[in-house]
C-alpha positions in Angstrom: 87.5 -77.1 20.1 87.2 -80.8 20.6 83.8 -82.5 19.8 83.4 -84.0 23.3 84.0 -80.5 24.9 81.4 -78.7 22.7 78.9 -81.5 23.2 79.2 -81.3 27.0 78.9 -77.5 26.9 75.9 -77.7 24.6 74.1 -80.3 26.8 74.8 -78.2 29.9 73.4 -75.1 28.1 70.2 -76.9 27.0 69.7 -78.4 30.5 70.1 -74.9 32.0 67.2 -73.8 29.8 65.1 -76.5 31.5 65.0 -79.0 28.6 64.8 -82.7 29.3 67.8 -83.4 27.2 68.6 -87.0 28.2 67.6 -88.6 24.9 69.7 -86.1 22.9 72.6 -86.5 25.4 72.6 -90.2 24.7 72.5 -89.5 20.9 75.5 -87.1 21.3 77.4 -89.8 23.2 76.8 -92.2 20.3 78.0 -89.5 17.9 81.1 -88.8 19.9 82.0 -92.6 19.9 81.3 -92.8 16.2 83.6 -89.8 15.4 86.1 -90.3 18.2 85.8 -87.9 21.1 89.2 -86.4 20.6 88.5 -85.1 17.1 88.3 -81.3 16.5 84.9 -80.1 15.7 86.2 -78.3 12.5 87.7 -81.6 11.3 84.4 -83.3 10.9 83.4 -83.5 7.3 80.0 -83.6 5.6 80.7 -87.2 4.6 81.4 -88.2 8.2 78.1 -86.7 9.3 76.2 -88.3 6.5 77.7 -91.7 7.3 76.6 -91.3 10.9 73.1 -90.2 9.9 72.8 -93.1 7.5 73.8 -95.7 10.1 72.9 -99.3 9.4 69.2 -99.1 9.3 66.7 -97.9 6.7 65.6 -94.3 6.5 63.3 -93.7 9.5 62.1 -91.3 12.1 65.4 -92.0 13.9 67.3 -90.5 11.0 65.3 -87.3 11.4 65.8 -87.2 15.1 69.6 -87.5 14.6 69.5 -84.8 11.9 67.6 -82.4 14.1 69.7 -83.0 17.2 73.0 -82.5 15.3 71.6 -79.5 13.6 71.0 -77.9 16.9 74.6 -78.6 18.0 76.1 -77.1 14.9 73.8 -74.0 15.1 75.1 -73.5 18.7 78.7 -74.0 17.6 78.4 -71.5 14.8 76.7 -68.9 17.0 79.5 -69.2 19.5 82.2 -68.9 16.9 83.7 -72.4 17.3 83.3 -73.3 13.6 82.5 -71.3 10.5 80.2 -73.7 8.6 78.1 -76.7 9.4 79.0 -80.1 7.9 75.3 -81.0 8.0 73.7 -82.0 4.7 72.0 -79.0 3.2 68.8 -80.8 2.5 67.1 -83.1 5.0 65.8 -86.3 3.5 62.1 -86.8 4.0 61.4 -89.9 5.8 58.8 -92.2 4.2 55.2 -91.7 5.3 53.3 -94.5 6.9 51.2 -96.4 4.4 48.4 -98.3 6.0 47.6 -101.8 4.7 44.1 -102.3 3.6 42.8 -105.9 3.8 41.0 -107.3 0.8 37.6 -109.0 1.3 39.2 -112.4 0.8 41.8 -111.7 3.5 39.1 -110.5 6.0 37.0 -113.6 5.2 40.0 -115.9 5.8 40.8 -114.1 9.1 37.2 -114.5 10.3 37.2 -118.2 9.3 40.5 -118.7 11.2 38.8 -117.8 14.5 37.5 -121.4 14.7 41.1 -122.6 14.9 41.8 -120.2 17.8 39.1 -121.6 19.9 40.3 -123.8 22.7 38.7 -126.2 25.1 38.5 -124.9 28.6 40.3 -127.0 31.2 37.5 -126.8 33.8 34.4 -127.4 31.6 33.6 -128.4 28.1 32.7 -125.0 26.7 34.8 -123.4 24.0 36.1 -119.9 24.6 37.7 -117.7 22.1 41.2 -117.0 23.5 41.5 -113.4 22.1 38.1 -112.3 23.4 38.4 -113.4 27.1 40.2 -111.5 29.8 43.5 -113.0 31.1 42.1 -114.2 34.5 39.4 -116.2 32.8 41.9 -117.8 30.5 44.3 -118.6 33.3 41.6 -119.7 35.7 43.1 -117.6 38.5 41.2 -118.0 41.7 41.8 -115.0 43.9 41.7 -116.8 47.3 42.7 -120.3 46.2 45.0 -122.0 48.6 44.4 -119.6 51.5 
């Protein structure tokens, strides 16, 4: 069975279950364009799938989303007898965990000292107002009924 046919069948199946499958459907369209929609599902190799998963970006949560979405497609295809084995990599790569940045005391001191450079002179009067701490209407001097 052709890749584009099994993808449309799988998307229709998941939507019939009530899933909001629009994001995955978009991912499958990308996969079909990458592989060529006329390719037979059985002709897709593990290398082809790994190349699609790798993409052009660093390893991220998007890699995991592609992996999980394609795994669902291949589980569906195997359960329906369209293919005998999945070309998906046997081990999913773990995406790197978020590592927070902790500021040093010197960096915090320099950030706080930098506030003075962010102060600006108000256009209407001579008071200084910290830009980041004032609401937008105050900064822009919006007058609700001006000009009416």
